N, C-alpha and C positions, 0 to 999 in steps of 0.2 A: 553557599556563598553568593554574594551579590556585589557588583562593582558599579561605581557611578562617578560622574564628574559634572561639575557645573562651573561656568566661567563668567567673569565679569569683564567686559571690555571697558577700558578707562580712557578718558580724554588724553590726547597727545601731550598736553602740558601738565598732566597729573603728577604730583610729587609722590614717587614710588616709595619714598622713605615712610610715608604714612602707612602703606601696605606692609612694609617690613615691621613696623612697630605693632600693627594690628596682629600680624602672625606671631610675633614674639609674646604678645599679651594673651592672645586667645589659644594659641597652640597647646600650651601645657594643660589647659582645661580638658583636653582630649586624651591625655596620656594614660588614663585608667578606664576608658570607656568600654563597657561590657559589649561583647559581640562584634567588636571592631578589630580587624587584623592591623590596619593602619589607615591614617588620614594624612595626606601630604598637602600642606599649604604651599602652593607654588605660584610663580609669576614669570611673565615674559616682559622684557622691556624693549620698546621700539628701537630697531636698529641694531640690537644685540642678538647674536645667534640666529639670525634669519627672521626674527619677529617683526611683523608688520606694524604692530601697535602694542600698547601696554595692556596686559591681561593679568588678572588675579583669579586664581582658580583653586578649587578643592577637589582632590582625587581620593576616593575611598575604595578600600577592599573590605567588605563586611564578611565576617564569618557566619553571621546569623542575619538572614533577610528580615526577620521581625524586628531586630534592633535598628536596621536601616529604616523600616517603616515608622517605627516610633520616633526616630530622629526627624524624618520628613514631616511628620504630623505634629511635632512638638515645639517647645519653646526655642530650642537651639536653632532650628531652621527658621523660625519666625525672626530671630535676630539677623539672619542673613537677609531675609525679605525686607526688614526694617532698614537695613543699611544700604542695600544695593537694588532692591526690587526683586520680584520673583523671577529667578533664572530658569532657563530651559535646563533640565537635568537629563544628561545622557546616562543611559543605564545599559548594563551588559550582564550576560550570564558567563561567569568565569569557567573556563575549560581546564586550566592548570595554573596553580600558583605555588611558588616556592621561595623560601628564604635563600639568600645568597650565602656564599662562604664568608663574606665580610659583613654579615647582618648586624654586627655590633658597631660597625663604623657609622659615622655621620653621613647620611644621604645628602648630597649637594645638588644632584641633578635627577630629573625625571625625563625619560625619553618615551614619547608616545608614537608608536608606529601602527599604520593601518594597512590592511590588505583585503581587497575585494575577493569574494569567493565566486569562482566560476560556477554557473548553475550545474554543469556536468562534472564538477570535481568529485573525487572520491573523498567524501567527508571523513570517513573513518581513518583513511591513510593520512589525510591532512591533520586530523586531531593527533594522531600518533607522532607525526613530524613536529607539531608544535610542542608537544611534551618533551621530545628529545631536544629541540632547540632551546627550550627553557632550561633543561638540565645543563646544557652546555653554557648558556649565559650565566646561570646561577653559580657555576664553577669558576667563572672569570674573576680575576682580582678586581676588587672595588664594587662588585655587585652586592647590594643590600637585599634586594628582592626583585623578582620578575613574575609577571602573570600575564596570561593571554585570556581574552574574553571574546565572546561571540555577540556581535550586534545583530539581533534578530530582525530588526527593522530594515537595515541596509544590507544584510547578509555579507558582513565583513568581519575579519578578525582584527582585534586591537591588542597590541602587546605593549605593556608598560614595563620599563626597567628603571628601578631606583639604583643610583650609583653614587659612590663617593668621588669618582673621577669623571671629568667631562669627557663625553665620548669623542673619539677622533672624527667620526662621521655619524651623521644622523640618518643617512639613507632616505632622505625626504621626510623623515618624521619630525614631530614638533618637540623642541627641547625647552624644558622649563627649569628654572632655578628653584630648588627646594628651600623654602624659608623656615619651615618646621616640619618635622615628621613625628607624629604621634604613632606609636607602634605597640599598643598593649597586647595584641594577639599574634605578633609575628612568630612567636615560638610554636604556634599551632600549624604553621605551614610546613610542607614537606622539606 
């Protein structure tokens, strides 16, 4: 598996309806993509849910890293570059990914939480704890999917939760509105 996200910061006066229309138009093109667990088309709007500015982002969980490579080197990613310029692509090694009990529901929210790893941490115990935390989160009402990944550059854990319900608290995480969720391979998750 392979996880990634790229984001586009937009001007403060940008009409976010344009982004909603883009996601509605382009999102279904991903619904049958081979090697993809899911792609979330997400946004943040300035002043809502703690967002400092307008952001349009794409968050991926790939089942097959070679499918991710083909995307990044192909025409689909060229369309991103042509529209917004070449973005910085954050990449992670997934440690645990699972579908939630409500995976058939519409995902409306994506929560991204980050946690730095202490250099002296017991990584094996931390990994086991993340798996258990994901099991618990996956069992919560409204959870569509949850996954934790390792950022090898910054030595931090990043947990993503797709949910049909807006979280009561973000615990300092970044909250995004899901504009479209393509999920051709969600059934392959635990």
